[in-house]
C-alpha atoms as one frame of an Amber mdcrd trajectory, in Angstrom:
protein
 -33.844  60.363-152.672 -30.725  62.088-153.996 -27.952  59.577-154.634 -24.278
  60.322-155.132 -21.762  57.536-155.753 -18.050  57.433-155.175 -17.413  59.150
-158.515 -18.943  62.360-157.209 -21.813  64.032-159.017 -21.587  62.037-162.225
 -24.599  59.958-161.221 -26.353  62.608-159.125 -30.036  61.646-158.920 -33.315
  62.936-157.546 -35.947  60.320-156.748 -33.880  57.861-158.784 -33.859  60.140
-161.856 -30.631  61.721-163.179 -30.766  65.421-162.334 -30.549  66.755-165.934
 -33.451  64.523-166.964 -35.423  65.454-163.841 -34.885  69.183-164.411 -35.878
  68.870-168.067 -39.291  67.452-167.252 -39.733  69.710-164.216 -39.257  72.744
-166.471 -41.605  71.248-169.057 -44.328  70.809-166.407 -43.868  74.352-165.086
 -43.934  75.903-168.573 -47.039  73.890-169.430 -48.724  75.198-166.286 -47.586
  78.787-166.882 -48.853  78.758-170.481 -52.179  77.196-169.522 -51.763  73.853
-171.302 -51.087  71.601-168.317 -53.854  68.962-168.455 -56.432  69.492-165.721
 -56.643  65.798-165.021 -54.930  63.199-162.830 -51.907  62.921-165.117 -51.251
  66.656-165.324 -51.779  67.126-161.600 -49.466  64.249-160.691 -46.762  65.671
-162.949 -46.626  69.079-161.269 -47.164  67.599-157.777 -44.367  65.061-158.187
 -41.852  67.626-159.418 -42.725  70.186-156.731 -42.872  67.505-154.043 -39.503
  66.016-154.950 -37.803  69.437-155.020 -39.244  70.555-151.675 -38.818  67.081
-150.189 -35.180  66.670-151.127 -34.347  70.151-149.831 -36.362  69.789-146.611
 -34.736  66.460-145.765 -31.324  68.154-145.879 -31.825  71.374-143.897 -30.145
  70.545-140.536 -32.529  71.968-137.928 -35.614  71.758-140.144 -35.253  68.035
-140.858 -34.764  67.193-137.189 -37.265  69.414-135.400 -39.868  70.630-137.914
 -40.616  67.614-140.086 -38.183  67.576-142.983 -39.185  67.320-146.620 -42.830
  66.462-146.013 -43.497  69.660-144.065 -41.475  71.839-146.433 -43.600  70.451
-149.285 -46.742  71.288-147.306 -45.769  74.840-146.293 -43.789  75.573-149.462
 -46.690  74.759-151.754 -49.076  76.769-149.564 -46.700  79.746-149.854 -46.410
  79.402-153.641 -50.188  79.634-153.876 -50.461  82.483-151.353 -47.730  84.536
-153.047 -49.198  84.010-156.517 -46.058  82.199-157.728 -47.803  78.921-158.507
 -49.392  79.155-161.967 -53.176  79.232-161.813 -53.396  76.230-164.140 -51.225
  74.180-161.782 -53.343  75.156-158.768 -56.536  74.230-160.623 -55.144  70.850
-161.670 -54.017  70.059-158.122 -57.355  71.098-156.601 -59.286  68.991-159.117
 -57.036  66.046-158.312 -57.495  66.443-154.561 -61.140  67.572-154.481 -62.936
  65.995-157.432 -60.955  62.774-157.783 -60.403  62.629-153.985 -56.969  61.022
-154.190 -56.551  61.765-150.478 -59.356  59.273-149.777 -57.556  56.575-151.765
 -54.301  57.372-149.973 -55.936  57.125-146.531 -57.869  53.981-147.495 -54.698
  52.169-148.566 -52.889  53.203-145.386 -55.784  52.189-143.118 -56.150  48.763
-144.730 -52.434  47.996-144.810 -51.660  49.242-141.315 -54.515  47.362-139.613
 -53.975  44.096-141.499 -50.283  44.135-140.538 -51.047  44.134-136.805 -51.243
  40.911-134.817 -54.912  40.116-134.094 -54.550  39.870-130.311 -52.561  43.080
-130.109 -55.147  44.813-132.286 -57.913  43.907-129.817 -55.793  45.216-126.957
 -55.120  48.455-128.820 -58.774  49.152-129.613 -59.968  48.558-126.042 -57.459
  51.023-124.598 -57.601  53.648-127.328 -60.897  55.408-126.560 -59.882  55.954
-122.896 -56.635  57.489-124.190 -58.624  59.883-126.391 -60.827  60.877-123.444
 -57.741  61.546-121.326 -56.424  63.806-124.066 -59.710  65.722-124.173 -59.597
  66.273-120.413 -55.975  67.393-120.651 -56.832  69.814-123.477 -59.606  71.457
-121.448 -57.482  71.750-118.296 -54.379  73.121-120.008 -56.471  75.347-122.284
 -58.137  76.959-119.291 -54.733  77.476-117.648 -53.442  79.109-120.823 -56.518
  81.310-121.012 -56.012  82.536-117.458 -52.625  83.927-118.505 -54.382  86.310
-120.900 -57.581  86.938-118.961 -59.736  84.729-121.185 -62.590  83.069-119.301
 -62.858  79.265-119.034 -66.196  79.441-120.881 -64.655  81.237-123.859 -61.636
  78.919-123.876 -63.902  75.873-123.859 -66.225  77.073-126.641 -63.926  79.018
-128.966 -60.612  77.221-128.529 -60.830  73.667-127.169 -63.949  72.513-129.037
 -62.800  73.435-132.576 -59.195  72.341-131.965 -60.156  68.923-130.602 -63.171
  68.485-132.886 -61.712  66.286-135.607 -61.051  68.885-138.296 -63.172  71.206
-140.399 -65.849  69.225-142.231 -66.506  66.730-139.436 -65.719  69.092-136.559
 -65.919  72.881-136.802 -68.782  73.023-139.309 -71.182  70.689-137.436 -70.157
  72.429-134.214 -71.256  75.731-135.739 -74.622  74.159-136.509 -74.942  73.019
-132.882 -73.943  76.543-131.803 -76.660  78.025-134.014 -79.338  75.604-132.840
 -78.650  76.458-129.196 -77.926  80.211-129.424 -79.876  81.220-132.525 -76.823
  83.138-133.778 -75.355  82.927-137.274 -72.904  80.013-137.712 -70.354  82.359
-139.317 -69.964  84.023-135.917 -68.518  80.769-134.613 -66.619  79.696-137.728
 -64.872  83.033-138.247 -62.755  82.299-135.179 -62.879  78.483-135.170 -61.182
  78.069-138.540 -58.104  80.209-137.819 -57.522  78.835-134.306 -57.915  75.302
-135.616 -55.345  76.021-138.300 -52.852  77.406-135.764 -53.267  74.275-133.626
 -52.781  72.145-136.732 -49.398  73.756-137.430 -48.386  73.392-133.777 -49.422
  69.711-133.842 -47.273  69.082-136.907 -44.228  70.629-135.263 -44.842  68.760
-132.000 -45.047  65.548-134.039 -41.545  66.214-135.345 -40.322  66.966-131.808
 -41.822  63.718-130.492 -39.994  61.816-133.221 -36.747  63.435-132.064 -37.598
  62.621-128.433 -38.061  58.991-129.429 -34.564  58.936-130.895 -33.105  60.289
-127.651 -35.363  58.219-125.337 -35.980  54.915-127.182 -37.780  53.425-124.178
 -40.680  55.847-124.807 -41.412  54.752-128.370 -42.316  51.680-130.353 -40.996
  53.338-133.541 -44.391  53.254-135.191 -45.986  50.524-133.055 -48.610  51.642
-130.565 -48.896  48.611-128.286 -45.999  47.449-126.150 -44.894  43.950-127.104
 -46.023  44.365-130.714 -43.105  42.772-132.519 -45.204  41.614-135.455 -44.493
  43.087-138.840 -45.820  41.906-142.166 -42.295  42.007-143.566 -41.240  39.333
-141.050 -43.187  36.749-143.038 -41.740  37.545-146.447 -39.843  34.270-146.403
 -43.029  32.279-145.762 -44.964  33.760-148.680 -43.729  34.872-152.051 -45.416
  38.220-152.493 -45.979  39.059-156.152 -47.599  41.958-157.964 -50.863  39.984
-157.791 -51.021  40.175-153.985 -50.080  43.853-154.082 -52.814  44.591-156.636
 -55.234  42.583-154.489 -54.331  44.898-151.613 -55.628  47.809-153.688 -58.846
  45.879-154.330 -59.262  45.300-150.590 -58.594  48.960-149.773 -61.194  50.219
-152.256 -63.671  47.542-151.178 -63.421  48.467-147.516 -63.744  52.160-148.413
 -66.954  51.521-150.358 -68.290  49.422-147.462 -67.548  52.292-145.082 -69.438
  54.712-147.322 -72.391  52.330-147.603 -72.634  52.146-143.818 -72.069  55.883
-143.323 -74.488  57.140-145.959 -77.193  54.483-146.152 -77.312  51.699-143.585
 -76.352  53.403-140.294 -75.434  57.063-140.855 -75.464  57.969-137.184 -75.459
  56.410-133.739 -77.172  58.264-130.925 -77.490  61.335-133.122 -73.748  61.420
-133.896 -72.839  61.058-137.568 -70.318  58.281-138.190 -67.742  58.957-140.903
 -66.963  56.402-143.609 -63.353  56.113-142.417 -64.532  55.276-138.902 -66.617
  52.432-140.281 -63.695  51.409-142.434 -61.404  51.125-139.403 -64.040  49.006
-137.641 -64.557  46.596-140.540 -60.874  46.169-141.408 -60.229  45.465-137.725
 -63.037  42.897-137.596 -61.795  41.140-140.733 -58.337  40.959-139.191 -59.514
  39.805-135.758 -61.775  37.134-137.304 -58.952  36.093-139.661 -61.043  36.560
-142.818 -58.065  37.792-144.869 -55.501  35.181-146.053 -51.952  35.913-144.923
 -50.488  36.476-148.428 -53.113  39.184-149.053 -52.214  40.839-145.768 -48.590
  40.932-146.890 -49.525  42.368-150.279 -51.655  45.063-148.649 -48.805  45.923
-146.292 -46.384  46.315-149.197 -48.881  48.524-151.024 -49.241  50.669-147.914
 -45.448  50.989-147.637 -45.254  52.097-151.269 -47.969  54.735-150.868 -46.613
  56.100-147.583 -43.074  56.438-148.938 -43.450  57.323-152.630 -46.632  59.396
-152.520 -46.118  61.291-149.255 -44.466  64.347-150.819 -47.148  64.368-153.526
 -49.928  64.325-150.945 -48.287  67.104-148.947 -48.232  69.326-152.038 -51.939
  68.644-152.498 -52.729  69.403-148.868 -50.731  72.636-148.986 -52.438  73.909
-152.144 -55.973  72.606-151.615 -56.619  72.622-147.879 -54.369  75.385-146.513
 -55.073  79.129-146.504 -51.778  80.735-145.510 -53.414  84.164-145.349 -55.924
  82.851-142.826 -53.113  81.469-140.693 -51.110  84.709-140.795 -54.144  86.807
-139.851 -54.889  84.680-136.800 -51.347  84.521-135.478 -51.352  86.590-132.319
 -49.179  85.875-129.306 -52.152  84.943-127.103 -53.762  82.666-129.709 -50.533
  80.784-130.325 -49.826  80.309-126.603 -53.374  79.187-125.787 -53.449  76.785
-128.746 -50.044  75.486-127.661 -51.357  74.846-124.138 -54.316  72.901-125.544
 -52.071  70.745-127.762 -49.716  70.172-124.812 -52.632  69.084-122.635 -53.775
  66.620-125.283 -50.261  65.214-125.610 -49.663  64.792-121.878 -53.104  63.334
-121.225 -52.857  60.714-123.976 -49.216  59.863-123.241 -49.966  59.287-119.566
 -53.124  57.235-120.018 -51.576  55.414-122.961 -48.664  54.327-120.790 -51.081
  52.991-118.159 -53.000  50.843-120.665 -49.870  49.409-122.270 -49.185  51.843
-125.124 -45.906  53.497-125.992 -46.275  57.101-124.736 -44.958  58.753-127.891
 -47.192  56.784-130.270 -50.181  57.348-127.967 -49.474  61.092-127.838 -49.117
  61.332-131.618 -52.276  59.423-132.504 -54.747  59.966-129.645 -53.392  63.444
-128.871 -52.015  65.301-131.896 -54.419  63.667-134.344 -57.303  64.980-132.235
 -55.810  68.479-132.195 -55.097  68.779-135.932 -57.264  69.482-138.972 -58.797
  66.066-139.641 -57.682  63.775-142.460 -55.221  66.175-144.091 -53.868  67.095
-140.650 -53.373  63.416-139.805 -51.197  62.965-142.882 -49.127  66.043-142.017
 -48.653  65.072-138.358 -47.724  61.467-139.122 -45.418  62.620-141.903 -43.592
  64.957-139.539 -43.424  62.224-136.884 -42.312  59.656-139.497 -45.006  57.244
-138.351 -47.368  56.978-141.295 -48.207  53.381-140.327 -50.299  54.772-137.457
 -52.909  56.239-139.829 -55.629  53.835-138.625 -55.428  55.089-135.050 -55.166
  58.662-136.313 -58.444  58.170-138.164 -60.103  56.805-135.037 -59.094  60.054
-133.344 -60.299  62.287-136.169 -63.551  60.434-136.813 -64.730  58.680-133.654
 -62.973  61.172-131.382 -64.495  63.986-133.431 -67.932  62.463-132.884 -67.321
  62.412-129.136 -66.434  66.108-129.291 -69.773  66.919-130.968 -71.559  65.399
-127.994 -69.333  67.402-125.625 -70.005  70.540-127.720 -73.759  70.181-127.178
 -73.165  70.055-123.429 -70.672  72.951-123.359 -72.803  75.285-125.497 -75.801
  74.621-123.264 -73.716  75.344-120.175 -72.072  78.592-121.280 -74.535  80.295
-123.663
């Protein structure tokens, strides 16, 4: 954060670093990238991602309308980095380093793993059980809302309900690209005999449009929560959840050991999720179960059964807070460069596509907010997690939506939407394709 004291700009800082020193190293990183000597490893990638993220983040958090209604610094980092790549401004060496960091080292998986572990272990056990029992019905309500509103939007432009269901609702609500649109294209091929590219050529762009809309709606829901505080738990899904790991700081002295142990737990649960997903029980009823879905299940079980000592829960929570605050801008740079094709988005932006996608996102939001309220959830948190995180682009979309909504602590429920909810959509896709093809 930029800090200015009473002496004016004498101690002007960015991310705690004096501006002259920050600019010196930012220029060094850019020159290294432009001349092709930026290391294509974690260190080189983090350097360029931190400097770009801090610049975009600090600016985005200070643009009046942008910071309030679009998502602030996190979203400017996401879109700004995507534009730098699209316009050819970002040096090729920098883009390669970032893509290696995000793809080959999979830092996004570590980021999500830390957030899942910390957010679940910080929730009261009884409230966690209540949340999980009501969450799947909320997702289903969002799916119903997406179909109904999508069909209404399609009628405005003369698009048939069958086409809306297959080409718009299924990919948008399918849990992203790798776990959603791609397996859906395989189901499409198995039923119709047509080439999967016929389905994906439209699914990818419309999914991307819905992802951008979901991010912006996340920012608007955050603003709504500020104006209508009775609708939000400010990052807590279940009404009555007043538990926070920080409340017990006075009971336990949390040291660097407990925080480091939190990282051990996060990586351990991630490996356990992969073991289940890839070896022990890859699918249930023909639906592939993602490692993060298993991870959510096991972290929840360990919390409910009280297998994790309280000091370790506190350490994991502090680690999660550090990652979600200090690495968010970095992650958004990575998502913008690695997982976003701005040209694809621009090509697909037509008035009808945007309106129909907007109707589908609205249906998901209203359906999940309404059902969430009935089962004891805060409507805004229910809409963000069970609604928007079904209508975005999977894991990277979850990060962007929660960043815009300033509710990164809800990542566990977002992953349930993307992974388990995505699996539900594959089952629905099989039914829909058989009905309309």
